[in-house]
LODRENPA-774329 format. One record per residue (C-alpha): chain; residue in one letter; x, y negated, z negated. Coordinates in nm, 4 decimals, padded with zeros to 6 digits. Layout:
(r "A"; "A"; (X; Y; Z)),
...
END
This chain:
(r "A"; "M"; (-01.9475; -00.3393; 03.2899)),
(r "A"; "H"; (-02.1386; -00.4224; 02.9575)),
(r "A"; "V"; (-01.9528; -00.3838; 02.6430)),
(r "A"; "D"; (-02.1984; -00.1134; 02.5230)),
(r "A"; "Q"; (-02.1288; 00.0920; 02.8396)),
(r "A"; "W"; (-01.7628; 00.0571; 02.8057)),
(r "A"; "I"; (-01.7486; 00.1670; 02.4499)),
(r "A"; "N"; (-01.9859; 00.4632; 02.5329)),
(r "A"; "D"; (-01.7377; 00.5976; 02.7874)),
(r "A"; "V"; (-01.4528; 00.6571; 02.5237)),
(r "A"; "S"; (-01.4357; 00.9237; 02.2567)),
(r "A"; "P"; (-01.5807; 00.8820; 01.9104)),
(r "A"; "T"; (-01.2202; 00.8615; 01.7539)),
(r "A"; "L"; (-01.1267; 00.5827; 01.9980)),
(r "A"; "V"; (-01.4596; 00.4049; 01.9152)),
(r "A"; "Y"; (-01.3487; 00.3802; 01.5435)),
(r "A"; "V"; (-01.0145; 00.2471; 01.6505)),
(r "A"; "I"; (-01.1422; -00.0003; 01.8893)),
(r "A"; "I"; (-01.4092; -00.1384; 01.6339)),
(r "A"; "G"; (-01.1409; -00.1751; 01.3621)),
(r "A"; "L"; (-00.8830; -00.3424; 01.5931)),
(r "A"; "I"; (-01.1363; -00.5896; 01.7483)),
(r "A"; "I"; (-01.2698; -00.6941; 01.4113)),
(r "A"; "G"; (-00.9261; -00.6975; 01.2552)),
(r "A"; "L"; (-00.7768; -00.9204; 01.5344)),
(r "A"; "E"; (-01.0710; -01.1520; 01.5136)),
(r "A"; "S"; (-01.0330; -01.1842; 01.1512)),
(r "A"; "L"; (-00.6689; -01.2778; 01.1608)),
(r "A"; "G"; (-00.7381; -01.5667; 01.3932)),
(r "A"; "I"; (-00.7859; -01.4352; 01.7524)),
(r "A"; "P"; (-01.1200; -01.5302; 01.9219)),
(r "A"; "L"; (-01.2802; -01.1878; 02.0011)),
(r "A"; "P"; (-01.6508; -01.0638; 02.0126)),
(r "A"; "G"; (-01.6369; -00.8818; 01.6773)),
(r "A"; "E"; (-02.0185; -00.9037; 01.6226)),
(r "A"; "I"; (-02.1011; -00.7666; 01.9641)),
(r "A"; "A"; (-01.8581; -00.4787; 01.9249)),
(r "A"; "L"; (-01.9913; -00.4059; 01.5784)),
(r "A"; "V"; (-02.3554; -00.4058; 01.6904)),
(r "A"; "T"; (-02.2733; -00.1777; 01.9957)),
(r "A"; "A"; (-02.1032; 00.0685; 01.7730)),
(r "A"; "A"; (-02.3834; 00.0770; 01.5223)),
(r "A"; "L"; (-02.6247; 00.1377; 01.8080)),
(r "A"; "L"; (-02.4037; 00.4193; 01.9380)),
(r "A"; "A"; (-02.4175; 00.5643; 01.5733)),
(r "A"; "A"; (-02.7978; 00.5520; 01.5928)),
(r "A"; "K"; (-02.7765; 00.7629; 01.9277)),
(r "A"; "G"; (-02.5609; 01.0119; 01.7348)),
(r "A"; "T"; (-02.2474; 00.9525; 01.9347)),
(r "A"; "V"; (-02.0460; 00.8300; 01.6337)),
(r "A"; "S"; (-02.0892; 00.8391; 01.2612)),
(r "A"; "P"; (-02.2437; 00.5199; 01.1076)),
(r "A"; "W"; (-02.0074; 00.5620; 00.7957)),
(r "A"; "G"; (-01.7094; 00.5876; 01.0241)),
(r "A"; "V"; (-01.8077; 00.2707; 01.2000)),
(r "A"; "A"; (-01.8787; 00.0896; 00.8736)),
(r "A"; "L"; (-01.5503; 00.2093; 00.7190)),
(r "A"; "C"; (-01.3346; 00.1051; 01.0171)),
(r "A"; "A"; (-01.5109; -00.2309; 01.0542)),
(r "A"; "I"; (-01.4725; -00.3070; 00.6775)),
(r "A"; "A"; (-01.1016; -00.2111; 00.6859)),
(r "A"; "G"; (-01.0558; -00.4149; 00.9963)),
(r "A"; "A"; (-01.2143; -00.7114; 00.8395)),
(r "A"; "I"; (-01.0220; -00.6850; 00.5106)),
(r "A"; "I"; (-00.6842; -00.6086; 00.6618)),
(r "A"; "G"; (-00.7194; -00.8749; 00.9382)),
(r "A"; "D"; (-00.8058; -01.1409; 00.7003)),
(r "A"; "S"; (-00.5257; -01.0535; 00.4693)),
(r "A"; "I"; (-00.2723; -01.0640; 00.7696)),
(r "A"; "G"; (-00.4349; -01.3999; 00.8615)),
(r "A"; "Y"; (-00.3758; -01.5374; 00.5152)),
(r "A"; "A"; (-00.0122; -01.4414; 00.5208)),
(r "A"; "I"; (00.0300; -01.6045; 00.8680)),
(r "A"; "G"; (-00.1332; -01.9289; 00.7431)),
(r "A"; "H"; (00.0687; -01.9189; 00.4232)),
(r "A"; "K"; (00.3896; -01.8905; 00.6114)),
(r "A"; "G"; (00.2961; -02.1207; 00.9084)),
(r "A"; "G"; (00.1121; -02.3852; 00.7247)),
(r "A"; "R"; (-00.0371; -02.6863; 00.9040)),
(r "A"; "P"; (00.2181; -02.6947; 01.1955)),
(r "A"; "L"; (00.0497; -02.3638; 01.2900)),
(r "A"; "F"; (-00.2918; -02.5042; 01.3331)),
(r "A"; "E"; (-00.1555; -02.8103; 01.5064)),
(r "A"; "K"; (00.0190; -02.5786; 01.7574)),
(r "A"; "L"; (-00.3068; -02.3684; 01.8000)),
(r "A"; "G"; (-00.5014; -02.6812; 01.8371)),
(r "A"; "R"; (-00.2960; -02.7891; 02.1358)),
(r "A"; "K"; (-00.3269; -02.4394; 02.2976)),
(r "A"; "F"; (-00.6892; -02.3648; 02.2075)),
(r "A"; "P"; (-00.8628; -02.7078; 02.1506)),
(r "A"; "K"; (-01.2043; -02.5382; 02.1774)),
(r "A"; "H"; (-01.1493; -02.3203; 01.8757)),
(r "A"; "F"; (-00.8667; -02.4729; 01.6697)),
(r "A"; "G"; (-00.9136; -02.8547; 01.7536)),
(r "A"; "P"; (-00.8840; -03.1200; 01.4747)),
(r "A"; "D"; (-01.2652; -03.1486; 01.4425)),
(r "A"; "H"; (-01.3086; -02.7646; 01.3759)),
(r "A"; "L"; (-01.0121; -02.7808; 01.1274)),
(r "A"; "A"; (-01.1507; -03.0849; 00.9331)),
(r "A"; "T"; (-01.5070; -02.9240; 00.9063)),
(r "A"; "A"; (-01.3594; -02.5873; 00.7853)),
(r "A"; "E"; (-01.1414; -02.7695; 00.5309)),
(r "A"; "R"; (-01.4558; -02.9503; 00.3882)),
(r "A"; "Q"; (-01.6342; -02.6186; 00.3670)),
(r "A"; "F"; (-01.3270; -02.4848; 00.1585)),
(r "A"; "Q"; (-01.3492; -02.7961; -00.0544)),
(r "A"; "R"; (-01.7044; -02.7481; -00.1272)),
(r "A"; "W"; (-01.7195; -02.3762; -00.1761)),
(r "A"; "G"; (-01.3664; -02.2685; -00.2684)),
(r "A"; "M"; (-01.3172; -01.8965; -00.2577)),
(r "A"; "W"; (-01.6743; -01.8466; -00.1390)),
(r "A"; "A"; (-01.6020; -02.0219; 00.1794)),
(r "A"; "V"; (-01.4030; -01.7055; 00.2698)),
(r "A"; "F"; (-01.7171; -01.4958; 00.1835)),
(r "A"; "F"; (-01.9775; -01.7038; 00.3602)),
(r "A"; "G"; (-01.7418; -01.7701; 00.6493)),
(r "A"; "R"; (-01.7553; -01.4044; 00.7331)),
(r "A"; "F"; (-02.1055; -01.4594; 00.8668)),
(r "A"; "V"; (-02.0197; -01.7655; 01.0932)),
(r "A"; "A"; (-01.8309; -01.6809; 01.4172)),
(r "A"; "L"; (-01.5654; -01.9584; 01.4172)),
(r "A"; "L"; (-01.5239; -01.9763; 01.0337)),
(r "A"; "R"; (-01.4634; -01.5959; 01.0541)),
(r "A"; "I"; (-01.1560; -01.6846; 01.2723)),
(r "A"; "F"; (-01.0441; -01.9672; 01.0367)),
(r "A"; "A"; (-01.0980; -01.8131; 00.6935)),
(r "A"; "G"; (-00.7830; -01.6128; 00.6464)),
(r "A"; "P"; (-00.5206; -01.8340; 00.8078)),
(r "A"; "L"; (-00.6851; -02.1622; 00.6515)),
(r "A"; "A"; (-00.6928; -02.0030; 00.2999)),
(r "A"; "G"; (-00.3196; -01.9252; 00.3327)),
(r "A"; "T"; (-00.2311; -02.2696; 00.4699)),
(r "A"; "L"; (-00.4113; -02.4395; 00.1824)),
(r "A"; "R"; (-00.2410; -02.2184; -00.0674)),
(r "A"; "M"; (-00.5609; -02.0609; -00.2146)),
(r "A"; "P"; (-00.4588; -01.8169; -00.4912)),
(r "A"; "Y"; (-00.4433; -01.4832; -00.3231)),
(r "A"; "W"; (-00.6583; -01.2981; -00.5923)),
(r "A"; "K"; (-00.9426; -01.5296; -00.5329)),
(r "A"; "F"; (-00.9071; -01.4952; -00.1578)),
(r "A"; "L"; (-00.8794; -01.1144; -00.1922)),
(r "A"; "I"; (-01.2109; -01.0896; -00.4015)),
(r "A"; "A"; (-01.4005; -01.3052; -00.1499)),
(r "A"; "N"; (-01.2384; -01.1171; 00.1455)),
(r "A"; "V"; (-01.3279; -00.7760; 00.0206)),
(r "A"; "L"; (-01.6846; -00.8763; -00.0689)),
(r "A"; "G"; (-01.7365; -01.0505; 00.2497)),
(r "A"; "G"; (-01.6047; -00.7658; 00.4630)),
(r "A"; "V"; (-01.8185; -00.4967; 00.2874)),
(r "A"; "V"; (-02.1463; -00.7061; 00.3091)),
(r "A"; "W"; (-02.0868; -00.8228; 00.6664)),
(r "A"; "A"; (-01.9444; -00.5182; 00.8354)),
(r "A"; "G"; (-02.0938; -00.2557; 00.6297)),
(r "A"; "G"; (-02.4350; -00.4254; 00.5951)),
(r "A"; "T"; (-02.4548; -00.5091; 00.9756)),
(r "A"; "T"; (-02.3621; -00.1481; 01.0669)),
(r "A"; "L"; (-02.6131; 00.0098; 00.8383)),
(r "A"; "L"; (-02.8938; -00.2258; 00.9180)),
(r "A"; "V"; (-02.8563; -00.2019; 01.3042)),
(r "A"; "Y"; (-02.8249; 00.1909; 01.2488)),
(r "A"; "Q"; (-03.1505; 00.2067; 01.0657)),
(r "A"; "V"; (-03.3359; -00.0235; 01.3149)),
(r "A"; "G"; (-03.1932; 00.1975; 01.6021)),
(r "A"; "K"; (-03.3046; 00.5202; 01.4342)),
(r "A"; "V"; (-03.6629; 00.3832; 01.3656)),
(r "A"; "A"; (-03.6958; 00.2676; 01.7351)),
(r "A"; "E"; (-03.5022; 00.5569; 01.8825)),
(r "A"; "K"; (-03.7323; 00.6031; 02.1847)),
(r "A"; "Y"; (-03.6872; 00.2453; 02.2775)),
(r "A"; "L"; (-03.3030; 00.2426; 02.2050)),
(r "A"; "Q"; (-03.2090; 00.1873; 02.5715)),
(r "A"; "G"; (-03.3893; -00.1529; 02.5643)),
(r "A"; "A"; (-03.3043; -00.2236; 02.2133)),
(r "A"; "S"; (-02.9252; -00.1963; 02.2762)),
(r "A"; "Y"; (-02.9529; -00.4877; 02.5117)),
(r "A"; "I"; (-03.1754; -00.6767; 02.2838)),
(r "A"; "G"; (-02.9274; -00.6266; 01.9933)),
(r "A"; "L"; (-02.6352; -00.7382; 02.2136)),
(r "A"; "G"; (-02.8379; -01.0344; 02.3203)),
(r "A"; "A"; (-02.9321; -01.1222; 01.9650)),
(r "A"; "A"; (-02.5604; -01.0988; 01.8611)),
(r "A"; "V"; (-02.4420; -01.3209; 02.1394)),
(r "A"; "L"; (-02.7128; -01.5789; 02.0625)),
(r "A"; "F"; (-02.6287; -01.5644; 01.6862)),
(r "A"; "G"; (-02.2550; -01.6226; 01.7732)),
(r "A"; "A"; (-02.3338; -01.9103; 02.0257)),
(r "A"; "G"; (-02.5726; -02.0653; 01.7717)),
(r "A"; "S"; (-02.3207; -02.0616; 01.4880)),
(r "A"; "A"; (-02.0510; -02.2045; 01.7219)),
(r "A"; "L"; (-02.2863; -02.4935; 01.8328)),
(r "A"; "W"; (-02.3772; -02.5478; 01.4649)),
(r "A"; "L"; (-02.0040; -02.5725; 01.3741)),
(r "A"; "K"; (-01.9396; -02.7997; 01.6654)),
(r "A"; "R"; (-02.2187; -03.0296; 01.5633)),
(r "A"; "K"; (-02.0932; -03.0297; 01.2126)),
(r "A"; "A"; (-01.7433; -03.1221; 01.3258)),
(r "A"; "K"; (-01.8730; -03.4208; 01.5323)),
(r "A"; "K"; (-02.0898; -03.5332; 01.2440)),
(r "A"; "S"; (-01.8015; -03.4945; 00.9997)),
(r "A"; "R"; (-01.5536; -03.6825; 01.2239)),
(r "A"; "A"; (-01.7975; -03.9757; 01.2463)),
(r "A"; "E"; (-01.8336; -03.9769; 00.8628)),
(r "A"; "H"; (-01.4704; -03.9203; 00.7870)),
(r "A"; "P"; (-01.2635; -04.0675; 01.0681)),
(r "A"; "E"; (-00.9585; -04.0914; 00.8531)),
(r "A"; "Q"; (-00.9569; -03.7004; 00.8346)),
(r "A"; "S"; (-00.9231; -03.6363; 01.1979)),
(r "A"; "G"; (-00.5695; -03.7294; 01.2313)),
(r "A"; "G"; (-00.4340; -03.3986; 01.0891)),
(r "A"; "K"; (-00.3816; -03.4860; 00.7315)),
(r "A"; "S"; (-00.7040; -03.3904; 00.5725)),
(r "A"; "G"; (-00.5701; -03.0638; 00.4440)),
(r "A"; "E"; (-00.3051; -03.2089; 00.2273)),
(r "A"; "P"; (-00.5218; -03.3185; -00.0719)),
(r "A"; "L"; (-00.7025; -02.9890; -00.0534)),
(r "A"; "A"; (-00.3817; -02.7803; -00.0479)),
(r "A"; "E"; (-00.2687; -02.9681; -00.3524)),
(r "A"; "T"; (-00.6047; -02.8844; -00.5243)),
(r "A"; "F"; (-00.5670; -02.5096; -00.4593)),
(r "A"; "A"; (-00.2007; -02.5302; -00.5737)),
(r "A"; "E"; (-00.3070; -02.6839; -00.8993)),
(r "A"; "T"; (-00.5716; -02.4132; -00.9397)),
(r "A"; "A"; (-00.3088; -02.1499; -00.8996)),
(r "A"; "D"; (-00.1180; -02.3022; -01.1826)),
END
């Protein structure tokens, strides 16, 4: 059964709960198809099954709350948490992925949280990594809220409008939208994997698990 068919079989209230839950869990660091679920719910809103504002608000809330919980987990667990996750889920939390994500944080600071919202694997890393690296919470919160509103709210309203304009082709468009979401997620994952491989070649000294220490000190100094 396709994701859109499964969501279409539940009540509108449950759709809101499912969207908020999936995006929230993805944001706190659990690999889940948040984009696919969001696009599906927005297309259901275009059909009139659910409210686009309800979908947008639940998605935004899930994104912000999930990222904040992820920040707290990372702040408490620190680097040992990522090392443990790396052993259990090397495809998502391996040292290459972590080193690449840390360099993005080093380059962009708080805006890595904002821009990370639009990249599948960085969306999983953003909250826990920001907490691990001791990014000041007020900076994290600003970027987290802005990213959640723009990504979750913007995606919902954009897909909703497209669905309304092409309403008579909506059945086909739903699969096109899901296919586009899958391709975007896969493309962003491949991009991050390629960046990780390139970064490891350019910075072999950072793949041994110590690359976050100087950056953590940088965020700590910023907080002071």
